[in-house]
C-alpha positions as CSV (number, residue, x, y, z in Angstrom):
1,X,42.4,41.0,39.3
2,X,41.9,43.0,36.1
3,X,43.7,40.2,34.2
4,X,40.9,37.8,35.0
5,X,38.1,40.1,34.0
6,X,38.5,39.6,30.3
7,X,38.5,35.8,30.7
8,X,35.5,36.0,33.0
9,X,33.7,38.3,30.5
10,X,34.5,35.8,27.8
11,X,33.2,32.9,29.9
12,X,30.0,34.9,30.7
13,X,29.5,35.8,27.0
14,X,30.1,32.2,26.0
15,X,27.7,30.8,28.5
16,X,25.1,33.4,27.6
17,X,25.5,32.5,23.9
18,X,25.2,28.8,24.7
19,X,22.1,29.4,26.8
20,X,20.5,31.5,24.0
21,X,21.3,28.7,21.5
22,X,19.8,26.1,23.7
23,X,16.7,28.2,24.2
24,X,16.3,28.6,20.4
25,X,16.8,24.9,19.8
26,X,14.2,24.0,22.5
27,X,11.7,26.3,20.8
28,X,12.4,24.7,17.4
29,X,11.8,21.2,18.7
30,X,9.3,22.0,21.4
31,X,6.3,21.3,19.1
32,X,7.4,17.8,18.2
33,X,6.3,15.3,20.8
34,X,7.4,11.8,21.4
35,X,5.5,9.1,19.7
36,X,2.5,8.0,21.8
37,X,2.1,4.4,23.1
38,X,1.0,1.8,20.6
39,X,-2.6,1.5,21.8
40,X,-3.5,5.3,21.7
41,X,-1.6,5.6,18.4
42,X,-3.8,2.8,16.9
43,X,-6.9,4.6,18.4
44,X,-5.7,7.8,16.7
45,X,-5.4,6.1,13.4
46,X,-8.9,4.6,13.8
47,X,-10.2,8.1,14.7
48,X,-8.7,9.8,11.6
49,X,-10.0,7.0,9.4
50,X,-13.5,7.3,11.0
51,X,-13.6,11.1,10.5
52,X,-12.3,10.9,6.9
53,X,-14.6,8.0,5.9
54,X,-17.5,9.8,7.5
55,X,-17.0,12.5,4.9
56,X,-16.8,9.8,2.2
57,X,-20.1,8.3,3.5
58,X,-21.7,11.7,3.4
59,X,-20.6,12.3,-0.2
60,X,-21.8,8.9,-1.3
61,X,-25.4,9.8,-0.3
62,X,-25.6,12.0,-3.4
63,X,-25.5,9.6,-6.3
64,X,-25.0,10.7,-9.9
65,X,-28.3,9.2,-11.1
66,X,-30.3,10.2,-14.2
67,X,-29.5,13.9,-13.9
68,X,-25.7,13.2,-14.3
69,X,-26.3,10.6,-17.0
70,X,-28.2,13.2,-19.1
71,X,-25.4,15.8,-18.9
72,X,-23.1,16.5,-21.8
73,X,-19.6,15.4,-20.7
74,X,-16.2,15.5,-22.4
75,X,-14.8,12.4,-24.0
76,X,-12.1,12.1,-21.3
77,X,-14.7,11.5,-18.5
78,X,-13.8,8.3,-16.7
79,X,-16.2,5.4,-16.4
80,X,-18.3,5.3,-13.3
81,X,-16.6,2.1,-12.1
82,X,-13.3,3.9,-11.6
83,X,-14.6,6.2,-8.9
84,X,-15.2,3.9,-5.9
85,X,-11.7,2.3,-5.8
86,X,-9.9,5.5,-6.5
87,X,-11.8,7.4,-3.8
88,X,-11.4,4.6,-1.3
89,X,-7.6,4.7,-1.9
90,X,-7.5,8.5,-1.7
91,X,-9.6,8.7,1.6
92,X,-7.4,6.0,3.2
93,X,-4.2,7.9,2.1
94,X,-5.5,11.2,3.4
95,X,-6.5,9.7,6.8
96,X,-3.1,8.0,7.1
97,X,-1.3,11.2,6.3
98,X,-3.3,13.2,8.9
99,X,-2.6,10.4,11.5
100,X,1.2,10.6,10.8
101,X,1.2,14.4,11.4
102,X,-1.0,14.1,14.5
103,X,1.0,11.2,15.9
104,X,4.3,13.1,15.6
105,X,3.1,16.6,16.6
106,X,-0.4,16.3,18.2
107,X,-3.1,19.0,17.8
108,X,-1.0,21.6,19.6
109,X,2.1,21.2,17.4
110,X,0.3,20.8,14.1
111,X,-3.1,22.5,14.7
112,X,-2.8,24.7,11.6
113,X,-2.0,21.8,9.3
114,X,-4.7,19.6,10.8
115,X,-7.1,22.6,10.6
116,X,-6.5,22.9,6.9
117,X,-7.0,19.1,6.7
118,X,-10.4,19.5,8.3
119,X,-11.4,22.4,6.0
120,X,-10.4,20.5,2.9
121,X,-12.5,17.5,4.2
122,X,-15.5,19.8,4.6
123,X,-15.1,21.2,1.0
124,X,-14.7,17.6,-0.3
125,X,-18.0,16.6,1.2
126,X,-19.7,19.8,0.1
127,X,-18.7,19.2,-3.5
128,X,-20.8,16.0,-3.7
129,X,-23.8,17.7,-2.2
130,X,-23.5,20.7,-4.5
131,X,-22.9,18.8,-7.7
132,X,-24.9,15.6,-7.3
133,X,-27.4,16.7,-4.6
134,X,-28.2,20.2,-5.7
135,X,-27.2,20.0,-9.3
136,X,-25.3,23.3,-8.9
137,X,-22.5,22.8,-11.4
138,X,-21.1,26.3,-11.1
139,X,-21.1,26.4,-7.2
140,X,-19.6,22.9,-7.3
141,X,-16.8,24.3,-9.5
142,X,-16.2,27.1,-7.1
143,X,-16.1,24.6,-4.2
144,X,-13.7,22.3,-6.0
145,X,-11.4,25.2,-6.9
146,X,-11.3,26.1,-3.2
147,X,-10.8,22.4,-2.3
148,X,-7.8,22.2,-4.6
149,X,-6.2,25.3,-2.9
150,X,-6.8,23.7,0.5
151,X,-5.3,20.4,-0.6
152,X,-2.2,22.3,-1.8
153,X,-1.8,24.1,1.5
154,X,-2.4,21.0,3.5
155,X,0.0,19.0,1.4
156,X,2.7,21.6,1.9
157,X,2.1,21.9,5.7
158,X,2.1,18.1,6.1
159,X,5.3,17.8,4.1
160,X,7.0,20.3,6.3
161,X,6.2,18.2,9.4
162,X,6.3,14.6,8.0
163,X,7.5,14.3,4.5
164,X,5.7,11.1,3.8
165,X,2.4,12.7,4.9
166,X,2.9,15.4,2.2
167,X,3.7,12.8,-0.4
168,X,0.6,10.8,0.5
169,X,-1.4,13.9,-0.7
170,X,0.1,13.9,-4.2
171,X,-2.4,11.4,-5.7
172,X,-5.3,13.2,-4.1
173,X,-4.0,16.5,-5.5
174,X,-3.7,15.1,-9.0
175,X,-7.1,13.5,-8.9
176,X,-8.9,16.6,-7.7
177,X,-7.0,18.7,-10.3
178,X,-8.4,16.4,-12.9
179,X,-11.9,16.5,-11.3
180,X,-11.7,20.3,-11.3
181,X,-11.0,20.3,-15.1
182,X,-13.8,17.8,-15.6
183,X,-16.2,20.0,-13.5
184,X,-15.2,23.0,-15.5
185,X,-15.8,21.1,-18.8
186,X,-19.2,19.9,-17.7
187,X,-20.1,23.4,-16.7
188,X,-19.1,24.8,-20.1
189,X,-20.9,22.0,-22.0
190,X,-24.1,22.4,-20.0
């Protein structure tokens, strides 16, 4: 009888270790959910596009106008014709990235990442209002600096969940970093 106890204890220890390992693995993968059916997934993509382009629409209500034309700007300021196609591409990329993360993890599994996405969207829309709407160059600079930080955090969180989603944020990050430098230069010149 005592000869079987060590073997039994080994089996109990092995089964306990196996059970603990399975519990840890289920916690690691618990937040990832299976891909939803095609129709709800397309609806989700349309939803993310709608939310993102609603912010784009809000920002477009504050046009540069005569005030912006009269500001001193650095020589490296891009022509006005560049902005619409660049921003259309960036908004579409951001929405697609958010959809990829949402589709894989849902709000429960990626609530933090999608929360940061929402915050950066709000800061994005606020910049146009502050800069072009209110003519507050310094407050717009503070806003865009915060926006750049939120973009960075969102990009990292998205990349941890769906690498492609993180990479889709790289052009946005580069453009806003450039816009931050431009905002700073305009503030200094005016």
